[in-house]
C-alpha positions as CSV (number, residue, x, y, z in Angstrom):
1,M,100.7,153.7,90.6
2,S,101.1,151.8,93.9
3,E,104.2,149.9,94.9
4,D,102.2,146.7,94.8
5,S,101.4,147.2,91.0
6,L,105.1,147.6,90.1
7,S,107.1,144.9,88.4
8,G,110.6,144.3,87.3
9,P,113.3,146.9,88.1
10,E,110.7,149.5,89.3
11,A,109.6,147.1,92.1
12,L,113.2,146.6,93.2
13,V,114.0,150.3,93.2
14,A,110.7,151.1,95.0
15,G,111.8,148.6,97.8
16,L,115.0,150.5,98.4
17,A,115.3,152.6,101.6
18,D,117.6,155.1,99.8
19,R,117.0,155.7,96.1
20,S,119.3,158.7,95.7
21,L,121.4,158.7,92.5
22,I,123.8,161.1,90.9
23,L,124.2,161.1,87.2
24,V,127.4,162.7,85.9
25,D,127.7,163.1,82.1
26,D,128.6,166.1,79.9
27,D,126.5,165.0,77.0
28,D,123.4,167.2,77.7
29,P,120.8,165.4,75.6
30,F,121.9,161.9,76.8
31,R,122.1,163.1,80.5
32,E,118.6,164.6,80.3
33,R,117.1,161.5,78.7
34,L,118.8,159.1,81.1
35,A,117.8,161.2,84.1
36,R,114.2,161.1,83.1
37,A,114.3,157.3,82.4
38,L,115.9,156.6,85.8
39,E,113.4,158.8,87.6
40,R,110.6,156.9,85.9
41,R,112.2,153.7,87.3
42,G,112.0,155.2,90.8
43,F,115.4,156.8,91.5
44,Q,115.7,160.3,92.9
45,V,118.2,161.7,90.4
46,V,120.6,164.6,90.7
47,A,122.2,165.3,87.3
48,A,125.6,167.0,87.0
49,P,127.3,168.0,83.7
50,S,130.9,168.1,84.9
51,V,133.5,166.7,87.3
52,A,133.3,169.9,89.4
53,S,129.5,169.8,89.8
54,G,129.5,166.0,90.3
55,V,132.1,166.3,93.1
56,S,130.2,169.2,94.7
57,S,126.8,167.3,94.6
58,A,128.4,164.1,95.9
59,R,129.9,166.0,98.9
60,E,126.7,167.9,99.6
61,R,124.4,164.8,99.5
62,P,126.3,161.5,99.2
63,P,124.1,159.2,97.0
64,A,123.4,155.5,97.3
65,F,123.9,155.1,93.5
66,A,126.0,156.8,90.8
67,V,126.2,156.7,87.1
68,V,129.4,158.4,85.9
69,D,130.8,159.0,82.4
70,L,134.5,158.3,82.2
71,R,135.5,161.2,80.0
72,L,134.1,164.6,80.9
73,A,135.0,168.0,79.4
74,D,136.7,169.1,82.6
75,G,138.4,165.9,83.6
76,S,138.0,162.2,84.3
77,G,134.9,160.6,85.9
78,L,137.4,158.6,88.0
79,D,137.9,161.7,90.1
80,V,134.1,161.7,90.9
81,V,134.4,158.0,91.8
82,A,137.2,158.7,94.2
83,V,135.2,161.4,96.0
84,L,132.1,159.2,96.1
85,R,134.1,156.4,97.7
86,A,135.5,158.8,100.2
87,V,132.2,160.3,101.3
88,R,130.1,157.2,101.1
89,P,132.0,153.9,100.6
90,D,128.8,151.8,99.9
91,T,127.8,153.9,96.9
92,R,127.0,151.6,93.9
93,I,128.8,153.1,90.9
94,V,128.4,152.3,87.3
95,M,130.9,153.9,84.8
96,L,129.7,154.7,81.3
97,T,131.9,155.5,78.4
98,G,131.8,155.9,74.6
99,Y,135.5,155.1,74.5
100,G,135.6,151.7,76.1
101,N,138.7,149.5,76.3
102,I,140.1,147.0,78.8
103,A,142.5,149.4,80.5
104,T,139.8,152.0,81.3
105,A,137.5,149.2,82.5
106,V,140.1,147.9,84.9
107,A,140.9,151.4,86.1
108,A,137.1,152.1,86.8
109,V,136.7,148.8,88.7
110,K,139.9,149.4,90.7
111,A,138.6,152.9,91.5
112,G,135.4,151.5,93.0
113,A,132.9,151.1,90.2
114,I,130.8,147.9,90.3
115,D,130.3,147.8,86.6
116,Y,131.4,149.4,83.4
117,L,129.1,149.9,80.4
118,A,129.8,151.2,76.9
119,K,127.6,153.9,75.5
120,P,124.9,153.7,74.3
121,A,123.6,151.9,77.3
122,D,119.9,152.0,78.0
123,A,118.3,152.7,81.3
124,D,117.3,149.1,81.9
125,D,120.9,147.9,81.5
126,I,122.1,150.6,83.9
127,V,119.5,149.8,86.5
128,A,120.3,146.1,86.2
129,A,124.0,146.9,86.7
130,L,123.2,149.1,89.7
131,L,121.0,146.5,91.4
132,A,123.2,143.5,90.5
133,D,124.0,141.3,93.5
134,G,127.5,140.5,92.3
135,S,126.4,137.7,90.0
136,R,126.8,138.1,86.3
137,P,123.8,139.9,84.8
138,A,121.7,138.0,82.3
139,P,122.0,139.1,78.7
140,P,119.5,141.6,77.6
141,E,116.1,140.3,76.4
142,R,116.2,142.6,73.3
143,P,119.7,143.9,72.6
144,M,120.1,146.8,70.2
145,S,120.6,145.8,66.6
146,A,123.9,146.5,65.0
147,D,122.1,149.1,62.8
148,R,120.8,150.8,65.9
149,V,124.2,150.8,67.6
150,R,125.7,152.3,64.5
151,W,123.0,155.0,64.3
152,E,123.4,155.9,68.0
153,H,127.2,156.2,67.5
154,I,126.8,158.4,64.4
155,N,124.3,160.7,66.2
156,R,126.5,160.9,69.3
157,V,129.5,162.0,67.2
158,Y,127.2,164.4,65.3
159,E,126.1,166.0,68.6
160,L,129.7,166.2,69.8
161,C,130.6,168.0,66.6
162,S,128.0,170.6,67.4
163,R,125.7,169.2,64.7
164,N,128.3,170.1,62.0
165,V,127.8,167.6,59.1
166,S,131.1,168.2,57.4
167,E,133.1,167.8,60.7
168,T,131.1,164.7,61.7
169,A,131.7,163.1,58.2
170,R,135.4,163.8,58.5
171,R,135.7,162.3,61.9
172,L,133.7,159.2,60.9
173,N,135.7,158.9,57.7
174,M,132.4,159.0,55.7
175,H,131.2,160.9,52.7
176,R,129.1,163.9,53.7
177,R,126.1,163.0,51.6
178,T,126.1,159.5,53.0
179,L,126.0,161.0,56.5
180,Q,123.2,163.4,55.6
181,R,121.1,160.4,54.3
182,I,121.7,158.5,57.5
183,L,120.8,161.5,59.7
184,A,117.6,162.1,57.7
185,K,116.3,158.6,58.4
186,H,114.5,157.6,61.6
187,S,116.4,155.5,64.0
188,P,116.4,151.7,63.3
189,R,114.8,149.4,65.8
């Protein structure tokens, strides 16, 4: 596909001189899916599963863009943001988190992030945030339904609990059989 035939975010990314992006997230399935989606949109993605590997990658090749999870197994994504700001102050950073609140959003923006998105955020929302010119982004054309957001959250907790139904049900304060029925169904649209 030529650059002339691209449209939307792909065309904007294709027009960038530096398309390097670091993705730091400890949720393996999410990180792999998002890395593939961002690569399809034209970014040159380096994926890192931890603060340590994110810091190492950022120092080795400072990227133009970054997508960083706030809570990582080995620390805070804010540590990665600090290193990114030190090695390349113009890096456009978007923070992601499954544990969003106002205090962490303020901390992320003060640390140098240009935007803060709650998980599950899709690749189009992330690209829009990375490429935003400072103006408020338009609302999504097709936002996820409440059922889809619920399903995504349940599956994320299920993965975090190592696919243990009983532990997931306990953490979600849900009956185990109800959870099993939800997990057996296909994702809502």
